[in-house]
C-alpha positions in Angstrom: 0.0 0.0 0.0 1.4 3.3 -1.0 1.3 5.9 1.8 1.5 9.2 0.0 -0.3 12.4 0.9 -1.6 12.8 -2.6 -4.7 10.8 -3.8 -4.3 7.6 -5.7 -5.1 7.7 -9.4 -8.8 6.9 -10.1 -7.7 3.8 -12.1 -6.0 2.4 -9.0 -8.4 -0.3 -7.9 -6.0 -1.9 -5.3 -7.3 0.3 -2.5 -11.0 0.7 -3.5 -12.0 -2.7 -2.2 -10.4 -2.2 1.2 -12.0 1.2 2.1 -14.6 1.0 4.8 -16.5 3.6 6.9 -14.9 4.2 10.3 -15.9 1.8 13.0 -17.0 3.1 16.5 -13.5 2.8 18.0 -12.0 4.7 15.1 -14.7 7.5 15.4 -13.8 7.9 19.1 -10.0 7.9 18.3 -10.5 10.6 15.6 -12.7 12.6 17.9 -10.1 12.5 20.7 -7.4 13.9 18.5 -9.8 16.5 17.0 -10.7 17.6 20.5 -7.0 17.9 21.5 -6.2 20.1 18.6 -9.3 22.3 19.2 -8.3 22.7 22.8 -4.8 23.7 21.9 -6.1 26.2 19.3 -8.7 27.6 21.7 -11.5 26.3 19.5 -10.2 28.2 16.4 -9.4 25.3 14.2 -8.5 26.8 10.8 -5.4 26.1 8.7 -3.6 29.2 9.9 -4.1 28.6 13.6 -3.3 24.9 13.4 -0.4 25.8 11.1 1.0 28.2 13.7 0.5 25.5 16.4 2.3 22.9 14.2 5.2 25.3 13.7 5.7 25.9 17.4 5.2 22.3 18.5 7.4 20.9 15.7 10.2 23.4 16.3 10.1 22.6 20.0 10.3 18.9 19.3 13.1 19.3 16.8 15.1 21.5 19.2 14.7 19.1 22.1 17.7 17.0 23.3 15.4 14.1 24.3 12.8 13.8 21.7 9.7 12.0 22.9 7.8 9.6 20.6 6.2 11.9 18.0 3.3 9.5 17.3 0.7 11.4 19.5 1.7 14.7 17.8 1.7 13.1 14.3 -1.8 11.6 14.9 -3.3 14.9 16.2 -1.9 17.0 13.4 -2.8 14.2 10.8 -6.4 14.3 12.0 -6.3 18.1 11.8 -4.9 18.0 8.3 -7.6 15.6 7.2 -10.4 17.6 8.8 -9.2 20.8 7.1 -9.0 19.0 3.7 -12.6 17.7 4.2 -13.7 21.2 5.1 -12.5 22.4 1.7 -13.4 19.2 -0.2 -16.6 17.9 1.3 -17.0 14.9 -1.0 -14.1 13.4 1.0 -14.8 11.7 4.4 -12.8 9.7 6.9 -12.5 6.0 6.2 -10.6 3.0 7.2 -8.3 1.6 4.5 -6.3 -1.6 4.4 -6.3 -5.2 5.6 -7.1 -6.4 9.1 -3.6 -6.2 10.4 -2.6 -3.1 8.3 -5.3 -0.5 8.6 -4.8 3.2 8.1 -7.2 6.0 8.6 -7.7 7.8 5.3 -9.9 10.2 3.4 -11.9 8.8 0.6 -14.6 9.9 -1.8 -17.5 7.4 -2.3 -17.8 6.1 -5.8 -14.1 6.8 -6.6 -10.8 5.2 -5.8 -9.3 8.6 -4.6 -7.7 7.9 -1.2 -5.6 10.3 0.9 -3.5 9.5 4.0 -3.2 12.7 6.0 -1.8 11.0 9.1 0.9 9.2 7.1 1.6 12.5 5.3 2.4 14.3 8.5 4.4 11.3 9.7 6.5 11.4 6.4 7.4 15.0 7.0 7.8 15.0 10.8 11.2 16.1 11.8 11.9 17.7 8.5 9.0 20.1 7.9 9.9 23.7 7.5 8.2 26.8 8.8 4.6 27.1 7.4 4.8 23.5 6.1 1.4 22.6 7.6 -0.5 25.5 6.1 1.1 25.1 2.7 0.5 21.4 2.8 -3.2 21.8 3.5 -3.5 24.0 0.4 -1.4 21.6 -1.7 -3.5 18.5 -0.7 -6.8 20.4 -1.2 -5.7 21.4 -4.7 -4.5 17.9 -5.6 -7.6 16.2 -4.2 -9.9 18.6 -6.1 -7.9 18.0 -9.3 -8.1 14.2 -8.9 -11.8 14.2 -8.0 -12.6 16.4 -11.0 -10.7 13.9 -13.2 -12.4 10.9 -11.6 -15.8 12.6 -12.2 -14.9 13.2 -15.8 -13.8 9.6 -16.2 -17.1 8.4 -14.8 -19.2 10.4 -17.3 
């Protein structure tokens, strides 16, 4: 399974058959991370506020002599990234993608094979992301998702 931040091509059927709606536990997990980010942003969860939070948290983590496991941060910012993309591209929604022992939370669009992995995207850039990366990445993923969904809609006509 390719874990890229950009959507898969509409012709890529390898993931389409393994995309399922979130189960109850996954809904709770996403909600917990969403709540954490909202609390840290004083309820103002937009790409700029979350982007500034990401810049501060990431810079602090990078500068630390003893770096804690970044997974909780990656998960929280990955959920925030996904939520911000869904806000701009409402045909996408959170889903579970993969096999029983290799499941990833993703964004997908019903009726297409467009799948995005926002948590894996944050993970891939963690430790190397520059200033304003998060905000710029939200814009890039929204643009790419919109482009791919438009192409998928055209292919289905």
